N, C-alpha and C positions, 0 to 999 in steps of 0.2 A: 423411658422416652427414647425414641429413635435418634441417633446422632445426625440424621438427615433433616431434622426439623430446624426451623429458624435460620436457615442458611441464606446467604446472599443469592439474588436471582441472576439469571444470565445477563449478558451485556446489554440487551435491549431494555431491561428493566432498571438499569442503573440510573441514578439521578443525572439529569442533563446539566451541563455547564451553562449557566445563564450568560447572555450576551448583554452588551450595552443596549439602551432602548432602541427598538427596531425601527427602521425607516419604512416608508410606505412601499418600498420595493420588495419587502420580505413577504413571501407567500408561505403561509403555514396551513392553509385550508386543505382538508383531505379531498381527494378526488377518486373516482372509480379506477380500479386497476386497468392498465392497458394490456394489450395482448403480450404473450411471452416474447414477441419479437422486439419489445422495447429494450433499449440499451441497459445493461446492468447498472451503469453509473452515468448520469448526465447532470453536470453542474453548470449553472449559468450565473454569472455576476456575483459570485460568492465573496463577501467581505466579512472580516472578523477582526475584532480588536479585543484586548484584555482591559476590562474596566471601561468607565465612561471616558477617560482621558488618556488611555494607554495608546501606544503606537499600533498602527495597523499591522496585523499579522498576515491576513489575506486581503487582497485588494482587487475586487472585480474579477475573480478567477473563473475561467471557463475550462471545462474538462469533460471529455466524453470517453468512456471505455466501452469497447465492443465485446460481444461474447467471444470467449476463448483467448482474449489478449492476456499476456503476462507482462506487467509493467513494473519496472523498478523505479521508485520515486527517490530522487536524489536532491539533496539540499544541504546547505551548511547548518551547523548547530544553531538553533534558534530561528531557523528560517520558517518554521511553522508546519513541518511534516506531520507531527503527531496531531496538531490542531486540525489540519486538513483531513486526516483520516477519521478523527472523531466527528468532525462536521459532516463528513461523507456518510457516516453511519447514523446521523441524527442525534449523537451524544453531546454535541456542542451547538447551541443555537447561534446562527450567524446574525450579524448586523444587517445584512442585506443579501439578496440573491436566493437561489433555490437549488436544492439537491434532490434528484429523483433516483430511486432505486427500482429497477424493473418497472418504470413508469409511475411509481407512487412517490409522494413526498416523503423524504427520509424521516421527517418528524412524525409521520402518521402512517407508517407501513402496517399492513395487516399481518396476521399470523402466517399466511401462506408465503409472503415475501420474507418474513423473518426466518422461516425454515430454510430459505435458499441462501442464507448468508452465514459465513464463518468468520470469526475474528480472533486474532491473537494480539492483545495489547502489549505495550512495552512493559507494563507492570502487571503481573498476573495475580489474580486472587483465586488460589487453588484450594482454599479451605484446609489449612495446614493440619488440622486435627483429624482429618479423614484419610483413609487409604486411597490409593488410586482406584481400586475397584469400587469403593463406595462413592467417590466423586463422579466417576464415569456413569455409574448407575443413576445418580441423581440427575445428571444432565441428559441422559437418555430419555427421561420422562418428558422432556420438553419438545422432542422431535418426533414427527411421524415416521421419519426415515432414519435408520441408524445402522451402520454397517459393522456389526459385531465382529465379523471375520477380519475386517481391516484393522479394527481396534486391537484384537488379539495378536494379529500379525505384527503390528508395530510395537506392541508391548514386548513381544518376544525378540523382535529384530533389534530393538534398542535396549534390551535387557533391563527393563524397568521393574523394580520391586513393586508388587501390587498389594503386599500385606503390611507395609510399613506406613506410619503417618507421613503425609506429604511433607510436613515440616522438617522431617529428618532427611529428605532427599537433597542432593546437591542442586546448585542453581541450574546446571545443565540438564539434570534429570527432570527438574520441574519444568524447564522450557520444553523439553521433548513431550512431557505430559500435556502441556497446554496446546501443543501442536496436534497431538492425537485427538484431543477434545474438539479442536476446530475442524479436523478432517473427518471425524466419525460420521457425521450426518450427510456427507458427500455434498457440500455446498456448491452452488453455481457461481457464487461470488465469494472469494476468500481475501480478507483484508488482514495484512500482517505488518505489525509495527516493530521493526528491528527483530525479526524472528530468530536470527541465529547468533545474536550478540553474546549469549551465554554458553554457546556450544564450542567444543574443541573442533579443530579442522576436520577430523574424520567424521564427526557427527554432523558438521555443516554439510559436507559432501553427501552424506547419506540422506539428510533431510531434503537437500535440493534435488537429489535424484527422485525421491518420493514425490516431491512437488511437481516435477516434470511429468512423472507417470500419471499423477492426478489430472493434470491439464490435458495430456494426450488422450487419456481414457474417457474423460467426461466433458471436455471442452470448457473447463472451469475458467472463469475470469479471475485473475490474481493481480492484486496490487500490493506491493510491499516496499517498505522503506528500509534502507540499510546504509551503513557507512563503510561496509567491507566491499570495495569495488571488485576485487577479484572473484568473490562469490557471485556478485551480480552478473558478471560476464558469463558465468556458467549457465545461468538460467533465464535471465531477462531477455525476452525477445524484443521488448521495447523499453526505452528509458524515457523518463519525464524529469525535466530539470526545473526545480522550484526556485525562483529568484524574484525578490521584491514583491512577494505576495501573489505571484502569478506563475502559471506554467509557461516557462520561457520557451521550451521546445519539447516536443515528444515525437519520437520516430523509432523505427527498428534500429537496434544497436549496430547490427552488421552494416546497414546502409550508412549510418553516420560515420563509422570507422572507414568505410570505403570512399565516401563522397566528401568528407571534410578534410581541409588542409590548412596548415599554417602558410601564409603567403607573406613575402617581403619583397620590396622593390619600390621603384618610383610610383607616386600616386597615379600618374596617367597609365602606367602599365598595369597596375592593380585594377583600375577601372576597366581597362580593356579586357582583362581576364574574365570579367563577369562573375556570375554566381551570386549566392545569397550571403550577404554580410551577416556574421553572427556576433563577433566580439573583437575588441582590440586589446591585446595584452602584451605589455612589455615591448612595444615596437613591432609586434607581429600581428597580422590580421587573420582571424579565423573565418574562413569562407567555405560555404557548402556548394559544390557543383561548379567550381571554377574550371575554366579551360586553360590548357597550357599556353603560355605567352612568353615571347622573348623578353628578357629583362626581369622576369618574375621568378623568384626562387620559391619552390614548394616543398613542404615537408609534411609527412603523414602525422596523424594524431593518435593518441591513446585515449582510453576512457578517462584517465586522470587529467589529461589536457582538457577534455570537454567539461569535466567537473569544475576545474579551476576557472574556465572561461564563462560558463553558463549558470553558475550558482552564486 
């Protein structure tokens, strides 16, 4: 009997996480696909909690990703980043709200939309008894488009053994293999949950370079969560801050670093400086787009500052 029989199915065949009883606001009915101009991800009013009486993880969250955007999702431990990405893919049923992928409900996407999505979960199931060659051949059968040249290029570039059982590979090697699997069918939407956590610094830089090339070559929409802020600065053109179950702010990273400032001074002077109030931390006020004003001291921000104030 072939070793490829009785294997787990790809991510979209995985059992969904049940939610608490759904409210009337939840839309699960399938609708016809909209044109390819539909946003890759469009989330409205998404709410999620663990169990019937558990705390709310997501609370009326709205989020929209446009074609070609690269978005780093930031949030503190337990903020719900993984739950959000799972709900985004239709793997976790929400309490209320709706997620649409390329215009279709995430819980009822058709095969055409599935083939446009790549996913690297935080915990990978790579079939430890198979070799990399066998595992990739198995997944190739699910996709009408598969870039074998890219697969072979990455296997060689990352020096991954293809004739050893996956269970004997290191954690970093297994993570690279999961990334290759997600990139192989050239997805238009790539969802990555802590994709570089198991990689050494050199491998992280190599992967992020490959990710940028993927985006520039194909206009791929990418959303990834990470806790390694220095890596995010290398690749995320946009950052989204998850706080209290909602996207607190999303904007191009370079704009935020240029436009945001820590301000301190008398309340009247701070008000006169204008701008968008974002947060108050330790006696300092984080403001976006404030003007210079006498009596107001201004200091630039780092990504670490933004993370502390907005998550």
